[in-house]
N, C-alpha and C positions, 0 to 999 in steps of 0.2 A: 375556211377563213385564212387569209394570207398572214404570214408572219411579218411583223414590222422589223426590218433589218436596218442596221446603221452602216453606212458606207465605210469602207476601210480607211479611206483618206480622212474622213471627218472624225472617225473614232480615234485614229492615231493622233490627230491634232489635239483633240480633247485630252487624250491620255498624256500627251507631252506637256500640256498645260498643268494637268494634275501632278505629274512627276516633278515639274519645276516647283510647284507649290510645296510638295513634300520635301524637296531639298532645302528650300528657303526656310521652311518651318523647322526642320531638324537642325539646321545650321545655327539657329539662334542660340546664343550662349545664355547661361543662367548666372553668370558672375555678377556680383554686386558692383556698383560704381567704385572706382579705385579709392575715392576719398573715404567711403564708409569702411572699406576693408582695412585701410591703413590705420584708422582710428581704433580698430578693434584688436590690433596686434600689439602685444607688449613684449619687447625684447628682454630676455632673461640673461643674466650672467652665465658664463659657461659652467661654473661650479654649481650654481643653483639648478640649472637644467639637468646636469648630470646626476645630482642628488635626488631629483624628483622622478628619474626614470625608473619604471617598474619592470622588472624582468619577468617575462612570461614563463610559467611553469612548464617543464618538459612533459610531453604526453606520457601517461602511465597506464593506458589501456590499449588493447588492440581493437580493431573494428569488430572482430568476432566476439570479444568479451564485453562490448558495450551493451547494456541492457536494452531490450526492445521497448520502444516508447509508443505511447498513444496519448491523445489529448485533444485540446482545442485548436482550431485553425489559427487563432491569433497567437498561439504559443509556438508556432513552427519556428520563427526566428530564434527564440530562446533555446529550443531543443537542438537546432542546428549548431548554435554556438557551443552548447554543451558537448555535442559530438565532436566538433572541430577541436575544442580545447583539450579534451581528454584523450583523443586518439591521434591528433596531429593531421587529421583529414583537412583538405582544402575546404574553406567555408562554403564556396559555391557548390561543390560536390556534396557537402553535408546537407545543404538546403534541398537539393534535388533528391536526396535519399530519404528524407523525412516525409512520411505520409500519416495522416490522422483520420479518424472516423467521426470527428466533431464531438462536442462536449457530452451531449446526452448519451450517444452511442458508446463513447469511450468508457463512461462510467458503467453502463449496463454490461458491455462486453467484459470489462475487467472484473466486475463484482459478481456477475451472475453466471458467466460461461467460462469454460476452460480454454483460455487463450494463451498465446506465447508472450503476451505483454507482461512486463515486469514492473513498469512504473508509468504513472500518468503525470503529465504536466498539463494541467487542466483548470478551467474555472470551476466554481462551485456547482454542484449538480443541481438540476431543476428539482422542484419539490416532488413531482411525481416519481422521479428516479430515486430520490431519497426514500420514498415510501416503498418502492419495489425492493431496494436493497435491504431495508429494515425487515420487510416480510420474509425475505430469503435468508435472513440471518447473516448477511455478508459483513464481515469485520475488516474494515480497511483502515490502515494507518495514514492519517492525513497531516501534512506539514504545510502551513501557510508560508509562502515565499515572496509574496508581493502584493501590491495594492493597485487598484485601477485608478485612473485619473481622467478627468475631462479636460481637454486642452482646447482653448478658444484662440483662434488666430484672427487678429483684428488688424486693421490698418493703423499705421503709426500715428495718423492724425485723428484717430478715434479710439484712444486707449480705454481699456476696461481694467480697472485696478482690482475689483473684487465683485463677487456675486454671492448673494445669500442662497441658502438651500431653497427657500420659497421662490426666489426669482428663477432658479433653474427649473423648478416644477412648473412655474407659469410659462416659461419659454416652451417647454415640451407640450404643455396643455394648450398652447396657442392663445393664452390670455395676454401675453406681452407681444406686441407687434412693434417692429423696429422703426417707428416713425422718426427716430433721430436721424435716420439716413436722409429723409426729406429735408429736415431742418439744416443738416450740415452739408448737404450736397451743393456744389457750385451751380450757378445759373447757366454758365456756358463754359465748355471745355473743348479744345481741339486735340484730337489724337496725336500722340507724340511719334515722330518719325524715327525709326530705328532706336527704340528704347533700350535694347541690349545689343551687345557686340555679336558679330557673326563668329561662329566657331564650327570648324569642319569636324564632325563626329560621325564616322561611318556606322557606328553602332546605333545611332539614332536615325540616320538617313535611310538605311535599308528597310527597317520596319515601317518608317513613314511612307516610303514608296509603295510598299505592299498594301498599306492601309488606304492609300489613295487609289490604287487599282480597285479595291473593294468599294471605295466611295464612288468611283465612276460607275460601277455596276449598280450601286444603290440609286444613283441619280437617274440612270436609264429606267430602273424599275419604278421610281417615284413619278417620273415624267409619264411613263406609260399608264400608271395608275390614275394620275390626274386627268389625262385625256380620256381614258376609258370611263372614269366615274363622272366627269363633267360633260363630255361631248358624246359619249356612247359610241366611240370609234377607237381604232388603234392609232397610236402616235406615228407620225411620218418620220422618215430618215432625217429630214431637216430639223424637226423638233427635237429628236433625240440627240443629234450631234450638237445642236445649239445649246442644249442643257448641259452636256458634258463640258463643252468649251467654256461656257459661262461659269460653271462651278470651279474649273481649274484656274481661270483668270482671277476670279474673286478670291480664291485661297492664296494665290501668288501675291496679290496686292495686300491682303490682310497680313501676311507674314512680315512685311516691311513695317507694320505698325505694332508688332509684337503680339498679334492676335492669333488665336488658334485657328486651324484650317476651317473653312466653311464646308458645310455639307447640306445636301437637300434633306428636308425633314419630312418623314412619312406622315406627320400630323397634317400636312397640307393635303395629302391624299384623303384622309378622313374628313377634313373640312369640306373639300370639294364634293366628295361623295354625299355628304349630308346636305349641303346647301345648293349644289349644282351651279354655283357662281364661279364663272371662269372669265368674267369681264376684266379686261386689262386695266381699266381705270380703277376698279376695286382693288386689284392686286397691287397696282402702283401706289395707291393710298396706304396700304399696309406697309409697303417698303418705305414710304415716306415717314411713317410713324416710327419705324425702327431707326431711321437716320436721325430723326429729331431726338429720340431717346439717347443716341450716342453722342450728339452734340450738346444736348441740354440734360445734364445729369439728374436734375430734379424730376424730369419726366420718367427716366429710367428708375429712379428711386421709388417713385409712386407705384410703378408697375411691380417692382421687386417685393413690396410689402403686401401684395395681394394675398388674402388668406388662402391657405392651402385647400380648405374645403371647396372654395370657389373653383380653383384650378382642377381639383380632383373631380368635381361634378361634371365639368366640361370634358375632362379627359376620358371618362368612362365610355361614353358613347362614341367619342372621337377615335379612340384606339380600337374599339370594337369594329368601327367602320373600316379601319385600316386592314384588319384581319379579313373582313369580307371582300375588300378590294383585292387583296392578295389571292384569296381563293378564286375570285373571278378571273384574275390573270392566269392562274395555274390551269384552270379548267378550259381555257380557250383551246388547249390542245388535249387530246385524250391522255389520261393518266394511266398508262399501262405499259408494260414492258420496260423499255429503256427510260422513258420519262418518269415512270413510277419509281424505278430504282434510284435515279438521281435525287428526286424529291425526298424519298424516304430516308436515304442514307444521310443527306445533308441536314434535314430537319432533326434526325435522331442525334447526330453528332453535335449540332448547334445547341439543341435543348439540353443534352447531357452535360456539356461543358459549362453552359450557363447556370445549370441547377446545382451541379456538384463542383463548387469552387476549389475544393481540395485537389482536383485533378491538375490544376495549374501549378500546384506546389512542386510537382515532379518535373516541370518543364524548365528548360534553360531560361535565364533572365531575359534574353533578347526576344524569346518567343512570347513571354508574358506581356512584353511591351506591345507586340503586334495584336494579341488577342484582347488586351485591355479588360480582362474580367468578363468578357461577353462571348457568347457562342456565335454571334453574327459573322464575325470575320472568318473563323474556321469553316463555318457552314457555307459561306459564299465561295471561299477558295476551293473547297472540296467539290461543290457543284460545278465550278468552272473546269476543274481537272477531269471530273467524270464526263462532263459534256464533250470534252475533247477526246477522251480515251475510248469511251463506250461506242460501239458501232451502232448505226441506225437500225431500227427495227425493219425486218423484211415485210414488205407489203403483202397483205393477204391476196 
């Protein structure tokens, strides 16, 4: 079976479009309008400002004297601040040096095993861990230092002043559906052109460019999966290059409206694999519904309050179909030698980073922006690098 290859000229055109979208998206500033900023600033007299200045205490520990910590992933920022304040270490360096084994394991390791950890900054132990500690006779001194809080971020035009405990329970149980969105949504709205100012930030542009390279690869894979699942054949060069160029152009256009970059969705691969519907009219109708939802907020609001069990029921078989489509694509070529090594290493790294989120706590901040809490980006980049570096298998 022949490999579907994308021509160099077409791919470079698509990649250029994707890169342009990355620059446009990353350049968007997050500053609030000047009017709102000015209204929130209160100028203090010099004497008042000077008297309210708090002097930071000098470091009183060395890094070697700082007690080894463990705890919950959510407490890493607090532990990093403690390390920085007591030793004088740079805060970014402190964050990268803090690693944890998560709540349950931290309690078990600290209470049941002989470890070098001297202090936990951790949430309350799960009930089964408390029972294990009690049976082992572990005596731990505990000091409560904080409380959790639920923070609800709402639109300024839809204020929420208070919620009862019962209302919170009903929200999580799915008994309360936000039909107020339908009532309050406007009938017609036009997307705002350039809602935020452009800002050149190289720290955002570079990670965005890398992500768009990964997005281009994802688009090629999704296109190949749709053609394979719906038409039982391999995608042509024209189809692959057209998909990459369209993806880059759409993302570039979306950036001017303050919208996040577009990307091809693997859910479409699952839908086509299930239904075998690849009729252009049907696909155009779906695109038209999305356009209407963007121009008529009430339609989008109705879709947004769809119960989660309905979406979940459809997603189970759909995402399973995506896995099957991916397996079909992988097995079009023999998985042995070079190919097996690339697939195994990429899947192993991607699954590991996606499952153990604490790994990213040791990475620089710019790298966490690239990975975005997922193993997809590093797995794709690694597969691309291995595909370039590893030599082809010798034919038998």
